[in-house]
GUGULO-165522 format. One line per 3 residues: their letters; for each residue z, x, y of C-alpha. Coordinates in nm, 2 decimals. Each point is the difference from the previous one (the first is absolute). Last residue first. Layout:
N
a) Z/X/Y  ...
REM end
This chain:
539
xxx) -8.53/-5.42/4.18  -0.12/0.17/0.31  -0.26/-0.21/0.19
xxx) -0.18/0.24/0.23  0.13/0.03/0.36  -0.21/-0.10/0.30
xxx) 0.05/0.19/0.32  0.16/-0.07/0.34  0.17/0.32/0.10
xxx) 0.37/-0.02/0.07  0.19/0.19/0.26  0.20/0.31/-0.07
xxx) 0.35/0.15/0.02  0.05/0.31/-0.21  0.30/-0.03/-0.23
xxx) 0.17/0.33/-0.09  -0.01/0.23/-0.30  0.22/0.30/0.03
xxx) 0.30/-0.15/-0.18  -0.22/-0.15/-0.27  -0.18/0.33/-0.06
xxx) 0.33/0.19/-0.02  0.13/-0.25/-0.25  -0.32/0.04/-0.21
xxx) 0.04/0.38/0.00  0.37/-0.01/-0.10  -0.06/0.06/-0.37
xxx) -0.18/0.33/0.06  -0.28/0.17/0.19  -0.26/-0.28/0.00
xxx) -0.26/0.04/0.26  0.01/-0.26/0.28  -0.28/-0.24/0.07
xxx) -0.03/-0.24/0.29  -0.22/-0.31/0.06  0.07/-0.15/0.34
xxx) -0.13/-0.35/-0.10  -0.17/-0.03/-0.34  -0.17/-0.34/0.02
xxx) -0.10/-0.19/-0.32  -0.28/-0.17/-0.19  -0.24/-0.07/0.29
xxx) -0.30/-0.24/-0.01  -0.32/-0.05/-0.19  -0.23/0.26/0.16
xxx) -0.32/0.05/-0.18  -0.23/-0.08/0.29  0.21/0.22/0.23
xxx) -0.09/0.31/-0.19  0.19/0.24/-0.23  -0.23/-0.01/-0.29
xxx) 0.15/-0.06/-0.35  -0.03/-0.38/0.02  0.21/-0.31/0.07
xxx) 0.23/0.22/0.21  0.38/-0.02/0.06  0.19/0.18/0.27
xxx) 0.30/0.24/0.04  0.06/0.01/0.38  0.18/0.32/0.09
xxx) 0.25/0.08/0.28  0.08/0.14/0.33  -0.32/0.17/0.12
xxx) 0.01/0.07/0.37  -0.27/-0.15/0.21  -0.27/0.20/0.18
xxx) -0.28/-0.16/-0.20  0.17/0.12/-0.32  0.30/0.23/-0.01
xxx) 0.21/0.20/-0.24  0.34/-0.05/-0.16  0.17/-0.07/-0.33
xxx) 0.34/0.15/-0.03  0.07/0.33/-0.18  0.27/0.17/-0.21
xxx) 0.14/0.33/-0.13  0.37/0.05/0.00  0.21/-0.27/0.16
xxx) 0.31/0.15/0.16  -0.12/0.36/0.02  -0.34/-0.08/0.15
xxx) -0.36/-0.01/-0.12  -0.32/-0.15/0.13  -0.34/-0.07/-0.14
xxx) -0.25/-0.18/0.23  -0.12/-0.30/-0.20  -0.30/-0.13/0.19
xxx) -0.21/-0.31/0.01  -0.37/0.06/0.05  -0.28/-0.21/0.15
xxx) -0.37/-0.02/-0.03  -0.02/-0.17/-0.34  -0.02/-0.34/0.16
xxx) 0.08/-0.32/-0.20  0.26/-0.15/0.23  0.17/0.27/0.22
xxx) 0.28/-0.23/0.10  0.13/-0.19/0.31  0.30/-0.20/0.10
xxx) 0.26/0.15/-0.23  0.19/0.15/0.30  0.00/0.35/-0.15
xxx) -0.37/-0.01/-0.07  -0.12/-0.09/-0.35  -0.20/0.22/-0.24
xxx) -0.25/-0.10/-0.27  0.04/0.01/-0.38  -0.19/-0.11/-0.30
xxx) 0.06/-0.19/-0.33  -0.27/-0.15/-0.21  0.07/-0.36/-0.10
xxx) 0.01/-0.17/-0.34  0.37/-0.09/0.02  0.04/0.37/0.08
xxx) -0.28/0.24/-0.09  0.11/0.34/-0.13  -0.02/0.36/0.13
xxx) 0.16/-0.11/0.33  -0.06/0.14/0.35  -0.37/-0.07/0.07
xxx) -0.07/0.16/0.34  -0.06/-0.16/0.34  0.22/0.24/0.20
xxx) 0.03/0.37/-0.09  0.35/0.14/-0.07  0.07/0.35/0.14
xxx) 0.28/0.23/-0.12  0.13/0.23/0.27  0.12/0.37/-0.01
xxx) -0.17/0.06/0.34  -0.26/0.27/-0.09  0.05/-0.06/-0.37
xxx) -0.18/-0.34/0.02  0.06/-0.20/-0.32  -0.22/-0.29/-0.11
xxx) 0.16/-0.31/-0.15  -0.12/-0.27/-0.23  0.27/-0.27/-0.05
xxx) 0.03/-0.12/-0.36  0.17/-0.34/-0.03  0.09/-0.20/-0.31
xxx) 0.08/-0.36/0.10  0.29/-0.17/-0.16  -0.02/-0.37/0.06
xxx) 0.29/-0.24/-0.03  0.05/-0.01/0.38  -0.18/0.31/0.13
xxx) 0.13/0.32/-0.16  -0.20/0.31/0.08  -0.01/0.26/-0.28
xxx) -0.04/0.36/0.11  -0.25/0.29/0.01  -0.06/0.24/0.29
xxx) -0.32/0.19/-0.04  -0.11/0.35/0.08  -0.32/0.19/0.11
xxx) 0.04/0.33/0.18  -0.18/0.17/-0.30  0.01/-0.26/-0.27
xxx) 0.21/-0.29/-0.13  0.35/0.12/0.09  0.29/-0.24/-0.06
xxx) 0.25/-0.19/0.22  0.21/-0.24/-0.21  0.16/-0.33/0.09
xxx) 0.34/-0.16/0.04  0.12/-0.34/0.13  0.15/-0.17/0.30
xxx) -0.09/-0.33/0.18  0.16/-0.12/0.32  -0.08/-0.36/0.08
xxx) -0.20/-0.08/0.31  -0.19/-0.28/-0.19  -0.32/0.20/0.01
xxx) 0.18/0.29/-0.16  0.22/0.26/0.16  -0.04/0.35/-0.14
xxx) 0.17/0.26/-0.22  -0.09/0.29/-0.22  0.19/0.23/-0.24
xxx) -0.21/0.30/-0.09  -0.07/0.20/-0.32  -0.20/0.32/0.01
xxx) -0.26/0.20/0.19  0.12/0.10/0.35  0.16/0.35/-0.03
xxx) -0.19/0.19/-0.27  -0.33/-0.17/0.00  0.01/-0.06/0.37
xxx) 0.10/0.36/0.09  0.23/-0.01/0.30  0.06/0.12/0.35
xxx) 0.01/-0.28/0.26  0.01/0.06/0.38  0.09/-0.29/0.23
xxx) -0.09/0.01/0.37  0.28/-0.11/0.23  -0.06/-0.15/0.34
xxx) 0.06/0.10/0.37  -0.06/-0.16/0.34  -0.12/0.05/0.36
xxx) -0.14/0.35/0.03  -0.07/0.04/-0.37  0.23/0.10/-0.28
xxx) -0.06/0.03/-0.38  0.30/0.06/-0.22  -0.11/0.13/-0.34
xxx) 0.16/-0.14/-0.31  0.07/0.09/-0.36  -0.01/-0.17/-0.34
xxx) 0.01/0.16/-0.34  -0.12/-0.18/-0.31  0.19/0.12/-0.31
xxx) 0.07/0.31/-0.21  0.16/0.19/0.29  -0.23/0.30/-0.03
xxx) -0.23/-0.09/0.29  -0.18/0.32/0.11  0.02/0.08/0.38
xxx) -0.19/-0.21/0.24  -0.23/0.06/0.30  -0.14/-0.22/0.28
xxx) -0.26/0.13/0.25  -0.13/-0.22/0.29  -0.32/0.14/0.17
xxx) -0.10/-0.14/0.34  0.13/0.29/0.20  0.21/0.19/-0.25
xxx) 0.28/-0.20/-0.15  0.28/0.08/-0.24  0.20/-0.18/-0.27
xxx) 0.23/0.15/-0.27  0.16/-0.19/-0.29  0.24/0.11/-0.27
xxx) 0.29/0.04/0.24  -0.03/-0.36/0.11  0.11/-0.04/0.37
xxx) -0.35/-0.05/0.13  -0.17/0.03/0.34  -0.33/-0.10/0.16
xxx) -0.11/-0.03/0.37  -0.28/-0.22/0.12  -0.25/-0.05/0.29
xxx) -0.17/0.33/-0.09  -0.13/-0.16/-0.32  -0.27/-0.17/0.20
xxx) -0.24/0.00/-0.30  0.14/0.07/-0.34  -0.13/0.27/-0.24
xxx) 0.22/0.01/-0.31  0.13/0.30/-0.18  0.19/-0.02/-0.34
xxx) 0.21/0.26/-0.16  0.14/0.02/-0.36  0.29/0.08/-0.22
xxx) -0.06/-0.19/-0.32  0.16/-0.35/-0.05  -0.32/-0.17/0.14
xxx) 0.00/-0.09/0.36  -0.04/-0.33/0.18  0.01/-0.07/0.38
xxx) 0.09/-0.35/0.13  -0.14/-0.31/0.17  -0.37/0.06/-0.02
xxx) 0.01/0.36/0.16  -0.20/-0.12/0.30  0.21/-0.32/0.02
xxx) 0.33/0.20/0.00  -0.14/0.23/0.27  -0.10/-0.30/0.22
xxx) 0.34/-0.16/-0.07  0.15/0.28/0.20  -0.13/-0.19/0.30
xxx) -0.28/0.13/0.21  0.00/-0.01/0.38  -0.36/-0.08/0.10
xxx) -0.12/0.15/0.33  -0.16/-0.26/0.23  -0.33/0.05/0.18
xxx) -0.12/-0.21/0.30  -0.32/0.16/0.13  -0.19/-0.18/-0.28
xxx) 0.04/-0.34/0.18  -0.15/-0.28/-0.20  0.07/0.15/-0.34
xxx) 0.32/0.18/0.13  0.07/0.31/-0.20  0.28/0.03/-0.26
xxx) 0.10/0.35/-0.10  0.11/0.15/-0.33  -0.20/0.33/0.05
xxx) -0.25/-0.02/-0.30  0.09/-0.36/-0.08  -0.16/-0.15/0.31
xxx) 0.12/-0.37/0.05  -0.19/-0.24/0.22  0.19/-0.20/0.25
xxx) -0.05/-0.35/0.15  0.24/-0.11/0.27  -0.12/0.21/0.29
xxx) 0.11/0.11/0.35  -0.02/0.30/0.23  0.17/-0.08/0.33
xxx) 0.28/0.25/-0.03  0.07/-0.09/-0.36  -0.09/-0.35/-0.12
xxx) 0.05/-0.12/-0.36  -0.17/-0.34/-0.05  0.19/-0.30/-0.14
xxx) -0.10/-0.14/-0.34  -0.05/0.35/-0.13  -0.29/0.11/-0.22
xxx) 0.03/0.26/-0.27  -0.22/0.26/-0.18  -0.36/0.00/-0.12
xxx) -0.03/-0.31/-0.22  0.26/-0.17/0.21  0.38/-0.04/-0.04
xxx) 0.18/-0.25/0.22  0.25/0.03/0.28  0.29/-0.19/0.15
xxx) 0.12/0.11/0.34  0.31/0.11/0.19  0.07/0.12/0.35
xxx) 0.24/0.24/0.17  -0.01/0.17/0.34  0.19/0.33/0.01
xxx) -0.13/0.09/0.35  -0.11/0.35/-0.10  -0.11/-0.11/-0.25
xxx) -0.13/-0.30/-0.20  0.18/-0.11/-0.32  -0.21/-0.23/-0.22
xxx) 0.12/-0.19/-0.31  -0.22/-0.08/-0.30  -0.01/-0.26/-0.27
xxx) -0.22/-0.02/-0.31  0.29/-0.13/-0.22  -0.05/0.28/-0.26
xxx) -0.15/0.25/0.24  0.30/-0.01/0.24  -0.12/0.23/0.28
xxx) 0.18/0.17/0.29  -0.23/0.08/0.29  0.08/0.27/0.26
xxx) -0.20/-0.02/0.32  -0.06/0.26/0.28  -0.06/0.01/0.37
xxx) -0.02/0.32/0.22  -0.36/0.06/-0.09  -0.10/-0.19/-0.30
xxx) 0.23/0.03/-0.30  0.00/-0.15/-0.35  0.24/-0.04/-0.30
xxx) -0.03/-0.21/-0.31  0.26/-0.10/-0.26  0.14/-0.02/-0.35
xxx) -0.34/0.07/-0.15  -0.08/-0.02/-0.37  -0.31/-0.21/-0.03
xxx) -0.17/0.08/-0.33  0.03/-0.35/-0.14  -0.08/-0.17/0.33
xxx) -0.31/0.21/0.06  -0.11/-0.06/-0.36  0.06/-0.37/0.02
xxx) -0.21/-0.02/0.32  -0.28/0.19/-0.18  0.01/-0.24/-0.29
xxx) 0.00/-0.29/0.25  -0.32/0.13/0.15  -0.17/0.05/-0.34
xxx) 0.09/-0.36/-0.10  -0.13/-0.14/0.33  -0.34/0.15/-0.06
xxx) -0.11/0.25/0.26  -0.08/-0.01/0.37  0.27/-0.25/0.08
xxx) 0.02/-0.17/0.34  0.35/0.00/0.15  0.20/-0.32/0.04
xxx) 0.28/0.02/0.25  0.34/-0.17/0.06  0.21/-0.11/0.29
xxx) 0.31/-0.18/-0.10  0.04/-0.34/0.16  0.22/-0.09/-0.31
xxx) -0.13/-0.36/-0.05  -0.35/0.00/0.15  -0.05/0.36/-0.12
xxx) -0.21/0.22/0.22  -0.36/0.13/-0.02  -0.20/0.31/0.09
xxx) -0.32/0.06/-0.19  -0.14/0.35/-0.05  -0.33/0.16/-0.10
xxx) -0.26/-0.21/0.19  0.25/-0.12/0.25  0.18/-0.33/0.03
xxx) 0.29/-0.09/0.22  0.31/-0.23/0.00  -0.07/-0.22/-0.31
xxx) 0.31/-0.22/-0.05  0.14/0.01/-0.35  0.11/-0.24/-0.28
xxx) 0.14/0.14/-0.33  0.31/0.15/0.16  0.33/0.15/-0.13
xxx) 0.36/-0.09/0.10  0.11/0.14/-0.34  0.04/-0.35/-0.16
xxx) 0.16/-0.23/0.26  0.19/-0.20/-0.27  0.08/0.33/-0.18
xxx) 0.23/-0.07/-0.30  -0.16/-0.33/-0.10  -0.34/0.14/0.08
xxx) -0.23/0.02/0.30  -0.36/0.12/-0.01  -0.09/0.22/0.29
xxx) 0.04/0.35/-0.14  -0.20/-0.05/-0.31  -0.26/-0.23/0.17
xxx) -0.27/0.26/0.01  0.06/0.11/-0.36  0.05/-0.32/-0.19
xxx) -0.27/-0.17/0.21  0.05/-0.37/0.09  -0.29/-0.14/0.21
xxx) 0.06/0.02/0.37  -0.08/0.36/0.05  -0.05/-0.07/0.37
xxx) -0.19/0.20/0.26  0.04/-0.17/0.34  -0.18/0.01/0.33
xxx) 0.24/-0.20/0.22  0.30/-0.20/-0.13  -0.20/-0.25/-0.21
xxx) -0.34/0.15/0.04  -0.08/0.08/-0.37  -0.16/0.26/-0.22
xxx) 0.08/-0.07/-0.36  0.11/0.16/-0.32  -0.05/-0.07/-0.37
xxx) 0.16/0.20/-0.28  -0.07/0.30/-0.22  0.27/0.24/-0.14
xxx) -0.09/0.36/-0.05  0.11/0.19/-0.30  0.29/0.25/-0.01
xxx) 0.29/-0.09/0.22  0.13/0.35/0.09  -0.16/0.01/0.34
xxx) -0.14/-0.34/0.07  -0.35/-0.16/-0.05  -0.13/-0.33/0.14
xxx) -0.34/-0.14/-0.06  -0.06/-0.26/0.28  -0.24/-0.29/-0.06
xxx) -0.22/-0.23/0.22  -0.27/0.21/0.16  0.10/0.31/-0.19
xxx) 0.29/0.22/0.10  0.16/0.31/-0.16  0.36/0.05/0.08
xxx) 0.22/0.31/-0.07  0.38/0.00/0.03  0.24/0.28/0.06
xxx) 0.35/-0.13/0.12  0.16/0.16/0.31  0.37/0.03/0.03
xxx) 0.24/-0.26/-0.14  0.21/-0.02/0.32  -0.31/-0.08/0.21
xxx) 0.24/-0.18/0.25  -0.22/-0.31/0.00  0.00/0.00/-0.38
xxx) -0.32/0.09/-0.19  -0.23/0.28/0.11  -0.35/0.03/-0.15
xxx) -0.24/0.29/0.05  -0.32/-0.16/-0.14  -0.26/0.24/-0.13
xxx) -0.33/-0.19/0.02  -0.29/-0.10/-0.22  -0.22/0.23/-0.21
xxx) -0.34/-0.13/0.13  0.13/-0.08/0.34  -0.23/-0.27/0.14
xxx) 0.23/-0.29/-0.09  0.27/0.10/0.25  -0.26/0.07/0.28
xxx) -0.17/-0.34/-0.06  0.33/-0.17/-0.01  0.09/0.14/0.34
xxx) -0.34/-0.10/0.15  0.04/-0.35/-0.14  0.35/-0.03/0.14
xxx) -0.11/0.13/0.34  -0.29/-0.25/0.01  0.25/-0.28/-0.07
xxx) 0.22/0.12/0.28  -0.29/0.02/0.24  -0.13/-0.34/-0.10
xxx) 0.34/-0.15/0.05  0.04/0.16/0.34  -0.36/-0.10/0.10
xxx) 0.04/-0.36/-0.11  0.33/-0.03/0.19  -0.15/0.17/0.31
xxx) -0.31/-0.23/-0.01  0.21/-0.31/-0.04  0.22/0.11/0.29
xxx) -0.30/0.08/0.21  -0.17/-0.33/-0.08  0.32/-0.19/0.07
xxx) 0.05/0.18/0.33  -0.36/-0.07/0.09  0.04/-0.37/-0.07
xxx) 0.33/-0.01/0.20  -0.16/0.17/0.29  -0.30/-0.24/-0.01
xxx) 0.22/-0.30/-0.01  0.22/0.14/0.28  -0.31/0.09/0.21
xxx) -0.14/-0.36/-0.06  0.31/-0.19/0.12  -0.03/0.07/0.37
xxx) -0.38/-0.03/0.02  0.02/-0.32/-0.19  0.26/-0.15/0.23
xxx) -0.20/0.11/0.31  -0.31/-0.17/-0.15  0.19/-0.32/-0.07
xxx) 0.13/-0.01/0.35  -0.35/0.06/0.14  -0.14/-0.27/-0.22
xx) 0.27/-0.24/0.11  -0.08/0.07/0.36
REM end
């Protein structure tokens, strides 16, 4: 009887034991399988990332509202390191990265990288930085595109496989951005249409869909062929976010959906960019014709009786009468498009007759103190000039000779970066110049690829004058870094530190005792940040 009872007990308990054992085996098997699958996915993702010879274009969006627009990065991966490039940053910056499983399949740039962490590193004035990411969840992986999203911002971002060196890609992006002059886009599909307003500086767009007047907004980023929007544009079922620009007819065609075509609405800035800021003429009566694509989007008019302007298809013709005033003569042409208008300056002058001479100058130095003096513009050879002055830095008096090239087509003097600018050594150093952006956060370093401009102007109150301008890496030039070199070659290896900053450099041609007062009245402080650079010891 006892045996029977024991047998019954065993038969009752055994299924429970077996069920529990099976459950544990199944759970263990599931956990192992999930972990293995996740690890395998990470390995496959890393294999794809590393396999790209030239790396990836990374469309990066800081801030969960994408209020800063898209930022162009490039990333080239090896097994352990990431080589990060950025539009306008110059050289790549290398750091370590890792593939992890903390929050799912994760790509983390966990070792500090000055470029990749730029929008995520807090400061005393920005305790949340720019709400940027350096840790990302991997959403999907293809051979040519990887979709991720920021752990912090939740913004969806993409890496696109590069088919050329990252430097070449960023050069093309820079060109697209520099030449972009559209205030909007328009498209229609059947009974539905969209009107897009564009802010190219902040890389923001607003959409208006008709006939139901639905509104939306999106950030965007420049690509090597056009623009990519954070949110897709959809017109009557046809949708895309990536658009390629066609200069011949000013249209943008969907890369993934070629049936979606948007007409670009050009801004008057397009005309001003084509003509390099202004139009220059000699003092003689003359006519200039310029071929400009899509000229039919604009109208032109002038109130100056010595100017005439006409158009014929894509030909713009501007004519002047002889300038007998004895000084530089300024005129203007009003350029109108469908959505906006702008003024194109016309300058009529002979550089030897009207520009060569004595000038007052002014700038703010590295201590934000206004500095004034006088210099002389002289001719060296055909279209070659120099501006000579003495720069006072503490107890030093540094003789400066700025080499300039004159372009008569837009009445502008050009100053090339990376040039020796003093005929003498100072404290044993050779003196060179590079250009600073308006925020004083970046400079041209030792490159000779950039030019500051002095576009000559003239008005009744001030006479002839000019303010430093130009661009590098899509940033406006706002000042000059005068630097010291241990040798005559302008290279990084010779760099000893900076001597002085010339912020907002302005020149005004002397026309009497009141010239300096005019300059001081016109001169205004330009707010800027501070660039962290070593200064030489000035005794």
